[in-house]
Every structure is written in C-alpha cells, then in structure tokens.
C-alpha positions as CSV (number, residue, x, y, z in Angstrom):
1,M,-27.1,-6.6,-23.0
2,S,-24.9,-3.8,-21.5
3,T,-27.8,-1.3,-21.7
4,Q,-30.1,-3.7,-19.8
5,Q,-27.5,-4.1,-17.1
6,N,-26.8,-0.5,-16.8
7,T,-30.6,0.3,-16.6
8,S,-31.0,-2.4,-13.9
9,S,-28.2,-1.2,-11.9
10,A,-29.3,2.3,-12.1
11,G,-32.7,1.2,-10.7
12,F,-31.0,0.0,-7.6
13,G,-28.9,3.2,-7.4
14,L,-25.6,1.3,-7.7
15,R,-23.2,2.9,-10.4
16,A,-20.2,1.2,-12.0
17,V,-16.8,3.1,-11.8
18,Q,-13.7,3.0,-13.9
19,F,-10.0,3.6,-12.9
20,S,-7.5,5.6,-14.8
21,R,-4.9,3.7,-16.6
22,L,-1.4,3.5,-15.2
23,T,0.6,6.3,-17.1
24,R,3.6,4.8,-19.0
25,R,4.5,7.8,-21.1
26,G,8.1,8.6,-21.7
27,I,10.0,11.7,-22.5
28,L,10.1,11.2,-26.2
29,L,7.8,8.8,-28.2
30,G,7.0,6.8,-25.2
31,L,10.6,6.2,-24.4
32,S,11.9,6.9,-20.8
33,L,15.1,8.6,-19.9
34,P,17.2,5.4,-19.3
35,Q,16.0,4.2,-22.8
36,L,16.9,7.4,-24.5
37,I,20.3,7.3,-22.9
38,V,21.2,3.8,-24.0
39,L,19.7,4.3,-27.4
40,A,21.7,7.5,-27.8
41,T,24.8,5.6,-26.9
42,G,24.2,3.1,-29.6
43,V,23.3,5.6,-32.1
44,L,26.6,7.6,-31.4
45,S,28.6,4.4,-31.6
46,I,27.2,3.6,-35.1
47,V,27.6,7.2,-36.4
48,G,31.2,7.4,-35.0
49,A,32.1,4.0,-36.5
50,L,30.7,5.1,-39.9
51,Y,32.5,8.4,-40.0
52,A,35.8,6.9,-38.6
53,G,36.3,3.7,-40.4
54,G,33.2,2.4,-42.2
55,G,32.0,-1.2,-42.2
56,I,35.1,-2.5,-40.2
57,L,34.6,-0.3,-37.2
58,L,30.9,-0.7,-37.4
59,A,31.4,-4.5,-36.9
60,W,33.8,-3.8,-34.1
61,T,31.2,-1.6,-32.3
62,A,28.4,-4.1,-32.9
63,P,28.4,-5.3,-29.3
64,I,27.8,-1.7,-28.0
65,W,24.8,-0.9,-30.1
66,L,23.4,-4.4,-30.0
67,L,23.6,-4.2,-26.3
68,S,22.0,-0.8,-26.3
69,A,19.1,-1.9,-28.4
70,A,18.6,-5.0,-26.2
71,L,18.6,-3.0,-23.0
72,A,16.2,-0.4,-24.4
73,W,13.7,-2.7,-25.9
74,T,13.8,-6.3,-24.5
75,P,11.0,-6.8,-21.9
76,V,11.6,-9.0,-18.9
77,G,9.0,-9.4,-16.1
78,G,7.0,-6.4,-17.4
79,R,10.0,-4.1,-17.5
80,K,12.6,-3.2,-20.0
81,L,16.1,-4.5,-19.3
82,I,17.5,-1.1,-18.7
83,E,14.8,-0.6,-15.9
84,W,16.2,-3.7,-14.1
85,V,19.7,-2.2,-13.9
86,P,19.2,0.1,-10.9
87,V,17.0,-2.4,-9.1
88,T,19.8,-5.1,-9.5
89,F,22.5,-2.7,-8.7
90,R,20.9,-1.6,-5.4
91,W,20.2,-5.2,-4.5
92,V,23.8,-6.3,-5.1
93,A,25.1,-3.3,-3.0
94,R,22.7,-4.0,-0.2
95,T,23.6,-7.7,-0.2
96,Q,27.4,-6.9,-0.1
97,A,26.9,-4.4,2.8
98,R,24.7,-7.1,4.6
99,Q,21.8,-4.9,4.7
100,T,19.5,-7.8,3.9
101,V,20.0,-9.5,7.2
102,F,18.8,-8.2,10.6
103,R,19.5,-9.7,14.0
104,R,18.4,-8.0,17.2
105,R,21.2,-7.2,19.5
106,V,19.6,-8.5,22.7
107,V,22.4,-7.3,25.1
108,K,22.7,-3.8,23.6
109,P,19.5,-1.7,24.3
110,R,18.0,0.4,21.7
111,P,17.6,4.2,22.1
112,A,14.5,5.2,24.0
113,G,11.5,5.9,21.9
114,T,12.4,3.9,18.9
115,L,10.3,1.1,17.5
116,A,12.9,-1.6,17.2
117,L,12.3,-2.2,13.5
118,P,14.8,-3.2,10.8
119,G,15.9,-1.4,7.8
120,D,15.0,2.1,7.0
121,A,12.2,1.9,9.5
122,A,14.8,1.9,12.3
123,S,14.7,5.6,12.4
124,L,11.0,5.8,13.3
125,R,10.3,7.4,16.8
126,E,7.3,7.1,19.1
127,W,5.4,10.0,20.7
128,E,2.4,9.3,23.1
129,D,0.0,12.1,22.9
130,S,-1.0,13.1,26.4
131,E,-4.5,14.3,25.4
132,T,-5.8,11.5,23.3
133,G,-3.4,8.7,24.5
134,A,-2.7,7.8,20.8
135,A,0.8,6.6,19.7
136,M,2.1,9.0,17.1
137,I,4.9,7.8,14.8
138,H,7.4,10.3,13.8
139,D,9.5,9.7,10.7
140,P,12.4,12.1,10.8
141,H,13.6,11.4,7.2
142,A,10.2,11.7,5.5
143,Q,9.1,14.5,7.9
144,T,5.8,13.0,8.8
145,L,3.9,12.4,12.0
146,T,1.4,9.5,11.8
147,A,-1.6,8.4,14.0
148,I,-3.6,5.2,13.5
149,V,-7.3,4.7,14.2
150,G,-9.1,1.4,14.3
151,V,-12.4,1.1,12.5
152,S,-15.2,-1.5,12.2
153,H,-17.9,-1.7,9.5
154,P,-20.7,-4.0,8.4
155,A,-20.1,-6.5,5.6
156,F,-20.3,-4.3,2.6
157,V,-21.0,-7.1,0.2
158,L,-24.1,-8.0,2.2
159,L,-25.7,-4.5,1.9
160,D,-28.2,-3.8,-0.8
161,P,-27.1,-1.8,-3.8
162,G,-28.7,1.4,-2.7
163,E,-27.0,1.3,0.7
164,Q,-23.7,0.4,-1.0
165,E,-23.8,3.4,-3.3
166,R,-24.7,5.7,-0.4
167,R,-21.6,4.5,1.6
168,V,-19.4,4.9,-1.4
169,A,-20.5,8.5,-1.7
170,T,-19.8,9.2,2.0
171,W,-16.4,7.5,1.8
172,G,-15.7,9.8,-1.2
173,R,-16.4,12.8,1.0
174,V,-13.9,11.4,3.6
175,L,-11.2,11.3,0.9
176,A,-12.1,14.7,-0.3
177,T,-11.7,16.0,3.2
178,T,-8.0,15.0,3.2
179,C,-7.5,16.7,-0.2
180,R,-8.8,20.0,1.1
181,S,-6.5,20.0,4.2
182,G,-3.3,20.5,2.4
183,R,-1.4,19.2,5.4
184,I,-2.0,15.5,4.9
185,A,1.0,13.6,3.4
186,R,-0.8,10.2,3.1
187,L,-3.8,8.2,4.1
188,Q,-3.4,4.4,4.6
189,V,-6.2,1.9,4.8
190,C,-4.9,-1.4,6.0
191,E,-7.1,-4.6,6.1
192,R,-5.5,-7.6,7.5
193,T,-6.5,-11.1,8.6
194,L,-5.5,-12.3,12.0
195,P,-5.8,-15.6,13.8
196,D,-8.6,-15.4,16.2
197,G,-7.5,-16.0,19.6
198,G,-11.0,-16.8,20.7
199,S,-11.1,-14.0,23.2
200,G,-14.6,-13.0,22.0
201,L,-16.0,-16.4,22.8
202,V,-14.2,-16.5,26.1
203,E,-15.6,-13.2,27.1
204,W,-19.2,-14.3,26.0
205,W,-18.9,-17.5,28.0
206,Q,-17.8,-15.5,31.0
207,R,-20.7,-13.1,30.8
208,H,-23.5,-15.5,29.6
209,G,-22.3,-19.0,30.4
210,T,-23.0,-21.2,33.5
211,D,-19.8,-23.0,34.6
212,D,-21.5,-25.3,37.1
213,G,-19.2,-28.2,36.7
214,S,-21.7,-30.2,34.8
215,W,-20.8,-32.4,31.8
216,T,-22.4,-29.9,29.4
217,S,-20.7,-26.8,30.7
218,T,-17.2,-28.8,30.9
219,V,-17.6,-29.8,27.2
220,Y,-18.6,-26.4,26.1
221,R,-15.6,-24.7,27.9
222,E,-13.2,-27.2,26.3
223,L,-14.6,-26.6,23.0
224,I,-14.1,-22.7,23.3
225,D,-10.5,-23.3,24.5
226,R,-9.7,-25.6,21.6
227,A,-11.7,-24.3,18.7
228,G,-11.5,-20.6,19.6
229,P,-8.1,-20.0,18.4
230,A,-8.7,-21.8,15.1
231,G,-10.8,-19.1,13.7
232,E,-9.9,-16.0,11.6
233,R,-10.9,-12.4,12.0
234,H,-10.4,-9.2,10.1
235,A,-9.0,-6.0,11.4
236,T,-9.1,-2.5,9.6
237,T,-7.1,0.6,10.4
238,I,-6.8,3.9,8.9
239,S,-3.5,5.8,9.2
240,L,-3.2,9.5,8.9
241,A,0.2,11.1,8.1
242,L,0.8,14.8,8.8
243,D,3.2,16.6,6.4
244,L,5.4,18.5,8.8
245,K,6.9,20.6,6.0
246,A,3.3,21.7,4.7
247,A,2.2,22.3,8.3
248,A,5.5,24.1,9.5
249,R,3.7,27.4,10.1
250,Q,0.9,25.8,12.2
251,V,3.5,23.7,14.1
252,R,5.3,26.7,15.1
253,T,2.2,28.5,16.1
254,N,1.4,25.5,18.4
255,G,4.9,25.7,20.1
256,G,7.1,23.9,17.7
257,G,8.8,20.6,17.8
258,I,6.9,17.2,18.2
259,K,4.6,18.7,20.7
260,G,3.5,21.4,18.3
261,A,3.2,18.8,15.5
262,A,1.1,16.6,17.8
263,A,-1.3,19.6,18.3
264,V,-1.7,20.1,14.6
265,L,-2.2,16.3,14.0
266,R,-5.0,16.3,16.6
267,Q,-6.9,18.8,14.5
268,E,-6.6,16.6,11.6
269,M,-7.6,13.5,13.7
270,T,-10.8,15.3,14.9
271,T,-11.7,16.2,11.2
272,L,-11.0,12.6,10.1
273,V,-13.1,11.2,13.0
274,T,-16.1,13.4,12.2
275,A,-15.8,12.5,8.5
276,L,-15.7,8.7,9.3
277,R,-18.7,8.9,11.6
278,A,-20.6,10.8,9.0
279,A,-19.7,7.8,6.7
280,E,-21.3,5.5,9.4
281,L,-18.0,3.7,10.2
282,T,-17.6,2.8,13.8
283,I,-14.5,4.2,15.5
284,T,-12.8,1.8,17.8
285,G,-10.4,4.4,19.0
286,W,-7.0,5.7,18.2
287,L,-4.3,3.0,18.7
288,T,-2.3,3.4,21.9
289,P,1.5,2.4,22.0
290,A,0.4,-0.9,23.5
291,Q,-1.8,-1.6,20.7
292,V,0.6,-0.5,18.1
293,A,3.1,-2.9,19.7
294,V,0.8,-5.8,19.2
295,V,0.2,-4.8,15.6
296,L,3.9,-4.8,14.8
297,R,4.7,-8.0,16.7
298,S,1.7,-9.8,15.0
299,A,3.0,-8.8,11.6
300,Y,6.6,-10.1,11.9
301,D,5.6,-13.0,14.3
302,P,2.1,-14.2,13.3
303,A,2.4,-17.3,15.5
304,T,2.1,-15.1,18.5
305,A,-0.9,-13.1,17.5
306,A,-3.5,-15.3,19.1
307,I,-1.4,-15.5,22.2
308,L,-1.1,-11.8,22.5
309,E,-4.8,-11.4,22.0
310,R,-5.7,-13.8,24.8
311,N,-3.0,-12.4,27.2
312,T,-3.3,-8.7,27.5
313,D,-0.3,-8.3,29.8
314,I,2.4,-9.4,27.4
315,G,3.9,-7.9,24.2
316,R,2.6,-4.4,24.9
317,T,5.9,-2.5,24.8
318,L,7.1,-0.9,21.6
319,A,10.8,-1.1,22.5
320,T,10.5,-5.0,22.2
321,A,7.7,-5.2,19.4
322,G,10.1,-5.5,16.5
323,P,11.4,-8.7,15.0
324,V,14.3,-10.8,16.5
325,A,15.6,-11.8,13.1
326,V,14.8,-10.8,9.4
327,T,16.4,-12.2,6.3
328,E,15.5,-10.8,2.9
329,S,15.9,-12.6,-0.4
330,W,15.3,-11.5,-3.9
331,D,11.5,-12.2,-3.9
332,R,10.6,-12.9,-0.3
333,L,11.1,-12.2,3.4
334,R,11.8,-14.4,6.3
335,S,10.9,-13.1,9.7
336,D,10.5,-14.7,13.2
337,S,7.9,-17.3,12.6
338,A,6.7,-16.8,9.0
339,H,7.8,-16.3,5.4
340,H,6.3,-13.3,3.6
341,A,5.9,-12.1,0.0
342,V,4.7,-8.7,-1.1
343,L,2.5,-8.2,-4.3
344,W,1.9,-4.8,-6.0
345,V,-1.4,-4.0,-7.6
346,S,0.2,-2.8,-10.9
347,E,-3.1,-2.4,-12.8
348,W,-6.6,-1.6,-11.4
349,P,-9.7,-2.6,-13.4
350,R,-9.7,-1.1,-16.9
351,S,-13.3,-1.8,-17.4
352,Q,-16.2,-0.5,-15.4
353,V,-16.6,-2.4,-12.1
354,Y,-18.9,-2.0,-9.0
355,P,-17.6,-0.9,-5.6
356,G,-17.2,-4.4,-4.3
357,F,-14.8,-5.6,-6.8
358,L,-12.1,-6.4,-4.4
359,A,-14.2,-8.9,-2.5
360,P,-12.4,-12.0,-4.1
361,V,-9.1,-10.6,-2.5
362,L,-10.4,-9.3,0.8
363,L,-12.6,-12.2,1.6
364,S,-10.2,-15.0,0.7
365,S,-10.2,-17.4,3.5
366,G,-7.4,-19.6,4.9
367,I,-4.8,-17.1,3.9
368,Q,-3.0,-14.7,6.2
369,R,-2.5,-11.5,4.3
370,S,-2.6,-7.7,4.7
371,F,-4.0,-5.4,2.1
372,S,-2.9,-1.7,2.2
373,L,-4.2,1.0,0.1
374,V,-2.0,4.1,0.3
375,C,-3.7,7.3,-0.8
376,T,-1.7,10.4,-1.6
377,P,-3.8,13.6,-1.8
378,I,-2.8,16.2,-4.3
379,R,-3.6,19.9,-3.7
380,S,-6.0,21.4,-6.3
381,D,-3.5,23.8,-7.8
382,Q,-0.8,21.1,-8.2
383,A,-3.3,18.6,-9.5
384,A,-4.4,21.3,-12.1
385,R,-0.8,21.8,-13.1
386,D,-0.2,18.1,-13.4
387,I,-3.3,17.6,-15.6
388,R,-2.2,20.7,-18.0
389,K,1.3,19.1,-18.2
390,K,-0.1,15.7,-19.1
391,K,-2.5,17.2,-21.8
392,T,0.3,19.1,-23.3
393,E,2.6,16.0,-23.5
394,L,-0.1,13.8,-24.9
395,I,-1.0,16.3,-27.6
396,S,2.7,16.9,-28.4
397,D,3.3,13.2,-28.7
398,A,0.3,12.7,-30.9
399,A,1.5,15.5,-33.2
400,Q,5.1,14.0,-33.3
401,R,3.7,10.5,-34.1
402,Q,1.5,12.0,-36.9
403,K,4.6,13.7,-38.4
404,M,6.5,10.3,-38.3
405,G,3.6,8.5,-39.8
406,Q,2.9,6.4,-36.7
407,I,-0.7,5.2,-36.1
408,E,-2.4,6.3,-33.0
409,D,-3.4,3.3,-31.0
410,A,-6.4,2.7,-28.6
411,S,-4.3,2.9,-25.3
412,Q,-3.0,6.4,-26.1
413,T,-6.5,7.7,-27.0
414,A,-7.9,6.1,-23.8
415,E,-5.2,7.7,-21.7
416,Y,-6.0,11.1,-23.1
417,G,-9.6,10.5,-22.2
418,D,-8.6,9.7,-18.6
419,V,-6.8,13.0,-18.4
420,L,-10.0,14.8,-19.6
421,Q,-12.1,12.9,-17.1
422,Q,-9.7,13.9,-14.3
423,E,-9.9,17.6,-15.4
424,A,-13.6,17.5,-15.3
425,D,-13.7,15.9,-11.9
426,L,-11.2,18.5,-10.5
427,T,-13.4,21.3,-12.1
428,A,-16.5,19.8,-10.4
429,G,-14.7,20.1,-7.0
430,H,-13.6,16.6,-6.4
431,G,-10.2,15.7,-4.9
432,V,-7.4,14.0,-6.8
433,L,-5.6,11.2,-5.2
434,R,-2.8,8.9,-6.2
435,Y,-3.5,5.2,-5.2
436,S,-1.0,2.4,-4.5
437,G,-2.1,-1.0,-3.6
438,L,0.1,-3.6,-1.7
439,I,-0.8,-7.1,-0.6
440,S,1.5,-8.9,1.9
441,V,1.1,-12.7,2.1
442,S,2.4,-14.7,5.1
443,A,2.7,-18.4,5.7
444,P,4.7,-20.8,8.0
445,S,6.8,-22.4,5.2
446,P,8.1,-21.5,1.7
447,E,5.8,-24.1,0.0
448,E,2.7,-22.7,1.8
449,L,3.7,-19.2,0.9
450,D,3.9,-20.1,-2.8
451,T,0.5,-21.6,-2.6
452,A,-1.0,-18.6,-0.9
453,V,0.6,-16.2,-3.2
454,A,-0.8,-18.2,-6.2
455,A,-4.2,-18.0,-4.6
456,I,-4.1,-14.4,-4.0
457,E,-3.0,-13.8,-7.7
458,Q,-6.0,-15.8,-9.0
459,A,-8.2,-13.8,-6.5
460,A,-6.8,-10.6,-8.1
461,I,-7.6,-11.8,-11.5
462,Q,-11.2,-12.3,-10.5
463,A,-11.2,-8.8,-9.1
464,S,-10.0,-7.7,-12.6
465,C,-6.7,-6.5,-11.1
466,E,-3.2,-7.2,-12.2
467,T,-0.6,-8.0,-9.6
468,R,3.3,-8.2,-9.7
469,R,5.6,-9.7,-7.1
470,L,8.0,-7.1,-6.0
471,V,11.7,-8.1,-6.2
472,G,14.8,-6.6,-4.6
473,Q,12.8,-4.5,-2.2
474,Q,10.7,-7.0,-0.2
475,A,11.8,-5.7,3.3
476,Q,10.9,-2.1,2.5
477,A,7.7,-3.1,0.8
478,F,6.7,-5.3,3.8
479,T,6.7,-2.4,6.2
480,V,4.4,-0.6,3.8
481,A,2.0,-3.4,3.1
482,A,1.8,-5.2,6.5
483,L,2.5,-2.2,9.0
484,P,-0.1,0.6,9.3
485,L,2.8,3.3,9.5
486,C,1.7,5.3,6.3
487,R,5.1,4.7,4.6
488,T,5.9,4.5,0.9
489,V,8.1,2.3,-1.1
C-alpha cells in the first residue's frame, strides 16, 4: 500500500517530507539541569541522613527527598513540575509588579518614533527609509532592524502536484538565501485572516457598475454595502530582521547608526525580493509606516479592521496604532475589542507528509487567527558544530545506557537518524534553519474564544501537528504570533 502511494506520488512529481523531532535530550541520561539539581538535593539529604542518624533522620528528611523526586519526575501539562517553577515565579513577579495590565496614558504623549506597544515591545523604534519608503522597526535590546513585505500567491492546494513540488523547491531556495547571508537574524512568515471590509467590491462597482438610479443598481449597491464587510480575506507578509551585531562592519562602512543599518538592510531586501520573484510570489510592496500602523491596530482591535480598510484616512499613524488597554491572564489576553489566546506548535508531523499539510489550519473559516512561522537561519560552520555536538552527546548517552543495562528505545534511535539526515543535508549544500510556529486566535468573547481554540486544535490534529496553549507569557507570545515584527518568545 505504501509502495503504491509513493510510486503514484513520484509519478506526479510530488514528494513527501518529514520533520526532525523536537530534541528533548538532557545533560545526563535525558535529565535536564533543573532535574539534576533537585535530584542531587534529594540524594544528598538521604545520604546525609543515613550517615548522621540512620532511619530516624531519614524519616525526618523524607519531605525533602520526596518533594525532590516529585519535582523531577511528575509531569504536568507536558512538562515536569520543576520546569513550571521559573514560569510560575516570573508570572507571580509580573503580577505583583502590575506588568500584566497596560493602560494607555492619553494625556501624556509617547516619545517620538515609538510604536506605542505594551510590554517589552514598548522599546521598539520606527525608522522610515527615504529610498524605499518602507517602515523599518528597530529593536534596541535584540539589536535587530526589521522590514516587512507583503506578498500574494495563488491557492497552493489548487495547484497540480508537479507545480506544488516546483514551488516548494523554489521556496527552499529562498530560505537557503537567508542562510548564506550570515547577517539575517530571523525570517517570519505571517499569514492572518482579516474581516473583509468590502473595499474590493466597492472598487469594482465604481469601475464597472452603472449607478443610474434604477431599482437594480440601487439593490446591487445596497447589497455591496451590507454584505461586503461580512466576508473574510487572507493576508500574508514576510518579515526580514537584520542582525546588527553580525553586520556591524557593513553598518560602519555605510555610515554607522540606523542610517547605515538601513543601507545594509536594503541590500538584504533586494536579495529577498529577487528570490521571492524567482519563486513566483507576487510582491505587493514593502509596508510603509501607515500600513504597519493598520496591521498593529487590527491585531489589537479587530473590530476596527474593516473600518480602517474602507477609510484610508484614519488609523495610519504609528504613534496611535497601539492598544488602549491590555489585560493579560494566565492563559489568555484581553485587548481593546477582542480576547486572544496563543498556541505553540510543539510538534511538527513525525511521519511523512506532503507540502500542503497545514491546509486544515490555514483554511479554517469563520475563525480570526494569525499563523506565524519564525525561521532562524544557522550559519554553516555553527550548524556543523551543533550537529557534531549532538552526535557526540547521543553516542555518549547510548554508551552510558548500555553500561547501566537500559534498553535503547525507538525515539532515541529516530533522533540519532534525524541528526545524521541533517548532517547529510548540510554536506549537500542545504541551509539549516530552526522553526517555531505560533497561532494566535481572537474572538469577541471568552466563550467564542474557547470554541475557536478548540476548532484550531482539532485542525492541527488533522494536520498531524501537536499544539499547546502557552501560559504565563501570553502578552509576549501575542506580539510574536499576531504582529509581523520578527520577534521571539
């Protein structure tokens, strides 16, 4: 059965692909550093009790080593208890410092050039490139400069298998271009659904319609005004972040400062546009400050998205594009007109899948969501060192397990096979990237949000992916998943 399917697929030119497994190796025998610390604490308490007083002290120290064992080995929500300690501690600290609540100070103006965003995104600065007109976002803490380009493309799932395979190969060359540069910090592909304001229908009616006052034209015009905003459209952007540390020499050569960094980023933008056009993706242009402002406003206030699209004179200022109020809770976020929840794609398909495997998630209708794929390119020399390190650790762990009489399980063998495959791909000249997938789901009420999240989770299951709802960091994750600013969480 499998042979026939593979033969049939090969006849059409479409090949299945397989993702590497998420590495869960620890420092020793699969145990992470926090696990080793709490286990060492428990062992030391047992040994000390036995040497000092025997069974009586062992009973007195039982709470210590029992708690250590529970923290190290008890799983909760896909993590060990000890791994929840820093997450919970940071959440409690932020709650006590009232960092989970944001309210815009309407009377007090913000510094010029800022994006008026809450949380750690408040430090982002805007720079408008004089040559391209693009809005460049400067992150002074992460030392990156980001530009955003809008792209459009035909429906991938409607193409024939041969055309799909060709487009996948050309997209692979786009990613390989970012790896060879050595100056790219991240590449983010953001695909989001937006309420359709009906501007396309209005423009078509203005160009082709005949508004002669007749009953037919009146009904048609009223239908466009009422039914146009009820639709839904998809928008795709690609964000390119320049690593200012890696490009420090080129930045100094071009005059230094943000102006020199913008000149270097323009070079990378030209290279990316050339690669995207070779992949037959239509470039709609680099986003201007006004367009970035609309994207930010629509993310935090989805109710105004259709209004901003139909009225091109309002909501185009970055100084006022941020939210008015944001309240973060443990597993969700509340902004101006919507409730949000962010899901993390914790496992990509473990079996072989075809390139359109994400169709159930991306084509889900009636749900307002944003899907962000953050790609971090790894230089060839660094990737080679990481692969050698992984091989050494896997072989050492296998030898240690053999000495202790432990049985080698299939997951460890599969992980070693993934490392060998990555080494073979790197030797063949391919680039190595680290992928992170985040899905932001928005809804007008908490009940509708829970329904939409459940629908997305089911769609992810159909796509052979595993998703987990992030907790304790929803505000930071939302800026990564819903905003095309090329940030990390």
